[in-house]
Structure formats: structure tokens, C-alpha cells
C-alpha positions as CSV (number, residue, x, y, z in Angstrom):
1,M,-5.3,-9.2,21.4
2,H,-7.5,-11.6,24.2
3,M,-10.5,-12.1,21.4
4,F,-8.7,-13.3,18.2
5,E,-7.8,-16.3,20.9
6,H,-9.9,-18.7,19.6
7,I,-10.1,-17.8,16.2
8,D,-8.8,-20.8,14.5
9,F,-6.4,-19.0,11.1
10,N,-5.7,-21.9,9.7
11,Y,-9.1,-23.0,9.7
12,L,-10.4,-20.0,8.3
13,L,-8.1,-19.8,5.5
14,A,-8.4,-24.3,4.4
15,T,-11.8,-22.9,4.8
16,Y,-11.8,-19.8,3.2
17,G,-8.7,-19.0,0.8
18,Y,-9.4,-20.3,-2.0
19,L,-13.6,-18.4,-2.0
20,A,-11.3,-15.6,-1.0
21,V,-8.5,-15.6,-3.6
22,F,-11.5,-16.1,-6.4
23,I,-13.8,-13.3,-5.0
24,G,-10.5,-10.7,-4.7
25,C,-8.9,-11.6,-7.6
26,L,-12.2,-11.2,-9.5
27,L,-12.7,-7.3,-8.1
28,E,-9.0,-7.0,-7.2
29,G,-6.3,-9.1,-8.0
30,E,-3.0,-8.9,-6.1
31,T,-2.6,-8.3,-3.0
32,I,-4.9,-11.0,-2.3
33,L,-2.7,-13.3,-4.5
34,I,0.6,-12.3,-3.3
35,L,-1.6,-13.1,0.1
36,G,-2.7,-16.9,-1.1
37,G,1.0,-17.1,-2.0
38,M,2.1,-16.8,1.5
39,A,-0.6,-19.4,2.4
40,A,1.0,-22.1,0.1
41,H,4.3,-21.0,1.6
42,Q,2.9,-22.1,4.9
43,H,1.1,-25.3,4.1
44,V,-2.5,-23.6,4.3
45,L,-3.4,-23.5,0.9
46,K,-1.3,-25.4,-2.2
47,L,-0.5,-23.4,-4.5
48,L,-1.5,-25.0,-8.2
49,P,-4.9,-24.7,-6.8
50,V,-4.4,-20.3,-5.8
51,I,-2.9,-20.0,-9.2
52,G,-6.2,-21.6,-10.8
53,Y,-8.4,-20.5,-8.7
54,A,-7.0,-16.9,-9.6
55,S,-6.6,-17.5,-13.5
56,L,-9.7,-18.3,-13.8
57,A,-10.9,-15.3,-11.6
58,G,-8.8,-12.6,-13.1
59,M,-9.8,-14.1,-17.1
60,L,-13.6,-14.1,-15.8
61,G,-13.5,-11.1,-14.8
62,D,-11.8,-9.7,-18.2
63,Q,-13.9,-11.5,-20.0
64,V,-17.9,-9.5,-18.2
65,L,-15.5,-6.1,-18.7
66,F,-14.7,-7.0,-22.3
67,W,-18.6,-8.1,-23.4
68,V,-19.6,-5.2,-21.8
69,G,-17.8,-2.9,-23.8
70,R,-19.0,-4.2,-26.8
71,Y,-22.1,-4.1,-26.3
72,F,-22.4,-1.0,-24.7
73,G,-19.1,1.0,-24.4
74,A,-20.3,3.4,-27.3
75,R,-22.0,5.1,-24.9
76,L,-20.0,4.2,-22.0
77,L,-17.0,5.0,-22.4
78,P,-17.5,9.0,-23.3
79,R,-19.1,8.7,-20.3
80,L,-16.4,8.3,-18.2
81,H,-14.5,12.0,-18.7
82,K,-11.5,10.8,-15.0
83,Q,-10.2,7.6,-17.3
84,Q,-9.9,9.2,-20.6
85,A,-6.5,9.9,-20.4
86,T,-6.1,6.3,-19.4
87,I,-9.1,5.2,-22.6
88,D,-6.5,7.6,-24.9
89,R,-3.6,5.4,-24.1
90,V,-5.3,2.1,-24.1
91,T,-6.6,3.1,-27.7
92,Q,-3.6,3.9,-28.8
93,L,-2.1,1.0,-27.6
94,I,-4.5,-0.6,-29.3
95,N,-4.5,0.5,-32.8
96,Q,-0.9,-0.1,-32.8
97,H,0.0,-3.7,-31.1
98,P,-3.2,-5.5,-30.8
99,S,-2.1,-8.6,-28.9
100,V,0.5,-7.5,-27.2
101,S,-2.3,-4.9,-25.4
102,I,-4.7,-7.6,-24.4
103,F,-1.9,-9.8,-23.1
104,S,-0.9,-6.9,-21.1
105,V,-3.2,-4.9,-19.8
106,R,-3.7,-6.7,-16.8
107,F,-0.2,-5.4,-15.5
108,L,-0.3,-2.0,-16.1
109,Y,-1.5,-0.2,-13.4
110,G,-4.8,2.1,-13.6
111,M,-6.1,0.3,-17.2
112,R,-7.2,-3.0,-16.0
113,L,-11.0,-1.9,-15.2
114,V,-11.4,0.4,-18.0
115,G,-8.7,-1.6,-21.0
116,P,-10.9,-4.5,-21.1
117,M,-14.0,-2.4,-21.8
118,V,-11.6,-0.7,-24.2
119,I,-11.0,-3.2,-25.9
120,G,-14.2,-4.4,-26.4
121,A,-15.6,-1.7,-27.7
122,C,-12.9,-1.7,-30.6
123,K,-14.4,-4.4,-31.9
124,V,-11.0,-6.9,-31.2
125,S,-12.1,-10.2,-32.0
126,P,-13.9,-11.8,-29.0
127,L,-11.6,-15.1,-29.6
128,K,-8.5,-13.6,-30.0
129,F,-9.4,-11.5,-26.6
130,S,-10.3,-15.1,-24.5
131,C,-7.1,-16.6,-26.0
132,I,-4.3,-14.1,-25.2
133,N,-6.2,-12.7,-22.0
134,A,-6.3,-16.8,-20.7
135,L,-2.8,-16.8,-21.0
136,G,-2.2,-13.5,-19.6
137,A,-4.0,-14.3,-17.0
138,V,-1.8,-17.8,-16.1
139,V,1.2,-15.6,-16.8
140,W,-0.3,-12.6,-14.2
141,A,-1.7,-15.2,-11.4
142,T,1.3,-17.9,-11.5
143,L,4.1,-14.8,-11.1
144,F,2.1,-12.8,-8.6
145,A,0.8,-15.9,-6.6
146,S,4.6,-17.3,-6.7
147,G,5.8,-13.2,-5.5
148,G,3.9,-14.5,-2.3
149,Y,5.5,-17.5,-2.2
150,W,8.9,-16.1,-2.0
151,A,7.9,-13.8,-0.1
152,G,6.0,-16.2,2.9
153,E,10.2,-17.5,2.3
154,F,12.1,-14.6,3.1
155,L,10.1,-13.5,5.7
156,E,10.3,-16.7,7.6
157,R,14.1,-16.7,7.3
158,A,13.8,-13.1,8.7
159,L,12.0,-13.9,11.5
160,G,11.7,-17.9,12.1
161,D,8.6,-19.5,12.1
162,L,5.4,-17.5,10.7
163,K,2.9,-18.9,12.4
164,P,2.9,-16.6,15.7
165,Y,2.7,-13.8,12.9
166,R,-0.6,-15.2,11.1
167,L,-3.4,-12.7,12.3
168,P,-0.8,-9.7,12.6
169,I,0.6,-9.7,9.2
170,A,-3.6,-10.4,8.4
171,M,-5.0,-7.4,10.1
172,C,-1.8,-5.0,8.4
173,V,-2.7,-5.6,5.0
174,I,-6.1,-5.2,5.9
175,A,-5.0,-2.4,7.0
176,L,-3.3,-1.2,4.2
177,M,-6.0,-2.2,1.9
178,V,-8.7,0.3,3.4
179,A,-6.1,2.6,3.8
180,V,-5.1,2.6,-0.3
181,A,-8.7,2.5,-1.0
182,L,-9.5,6.1,1.4
183,V,-6.5,7.7,-0.3
184,R,-7.9,6.4,-4.0
185,H,-11.2,7.9,-2.8
186,Y,-9.8,11.0,-1.6
187,R,-7.6,11.5,-5.4
188,A,-10.1,10.9,-7.4
189,K,-12.9,12.9,-5.4
190,Q,-9.6,16.2,-5.5
191,Q,-9.8,15.4,-9.7
192,G,-13.5,16.0,-9.1
193,L,-13.5,19.6,-7.6
194,K,-10.4,19.8,-9.6
195,S,-12.7,19.6,-13.4
196,L,-15.5,21.7,-11.5
């Protein structure tokens, strides 16, 4: 633990926190957003900018995937054999409830990346997608950042002052994220072997 004594965790979070929230929400999302909410509870970051950066990142990420689906979906989607069940579910949802599917796709597990591409490939109006996507991104960011904020409140009531625990909490979250990534990779590899 001696090597971490000179790390000013508050400075790192305050300096790079919003950038980390933006990049994290562009790539993955919920975990970094919950951490951003917890950092806001600890007054290292402010809650409204966390929600703002997360909303912007979530909206931009889905917009890019939408346009990828719109221009390359016909060639790209048939190659995603492992995602075929998800593609079929999203396609069915779009055909039955287009507005609901645009709004809710970011909340549905396993559909976050493929969903916007399928919506783009289904030739949904770009203006309609942009408006509903923006609303969905704001609601998503508000819910998860607020969840992180209230998780910080709960932990503070349970543990007292959280400042001494910031580095161990961050290390545990990083370890958890690596473990989740490894499990996903292993499962994808196993499914690939089964399909051979």
C-alpha cells in the first residue's frame, strides 16, 4: 500500500473525472457512470456535469452506431452470427414499437451495441432516431448517475467517511471490470467453439 500513499486520488478524479465519465460512457457505460455518481456524492465531481457528459457520450455513441447500421448494416449484420438472436429481437421490437425500441435499447442487456446498428439498418428516420436517442441518453444518464450518488450515500452511512476507502473501492471496481471482461471473452470463445 506504501506505493499509493503519494497518489492524490481527489486530484486525479477532479482532473480526469469528467473525461473518464465521457470516455467510459462512450465505450461501456453503466459502471463508470455509477462511479461518477459516487464521486459527485463525495463532492469530487458535480452531479449535473456527470449527467451531462454521460448523456452526450451515450447519445454520440449510439448515433455513430446508427449511421454504421444505416450505411453498412446490409453487409455487416449478416456477418454477426453470434449476435443473430439479439438482431432478431431488436428487429421484431422495431417493427412492433419503433419509438419504444429507440428509447429502450440502451437499457436492454446485450443490445447496447447491436441495437442502434439494427435500428439504422431498418431505415428509421435519422431525425426521429436523434430526438428519441437524446431523450433516452438523458434518462439513462440521470438514472445511473443518481443510482451511484445514492450508493455513495448508503456506503457513507454504513462505513462513515469514504475518503480513506476511495483507492480500495476504485481498485475493486477495476478488478471487477477486468473479471467481467474476461468472463464475457471466455463465454464468447465457448460459444464460438460450440458453433464449429
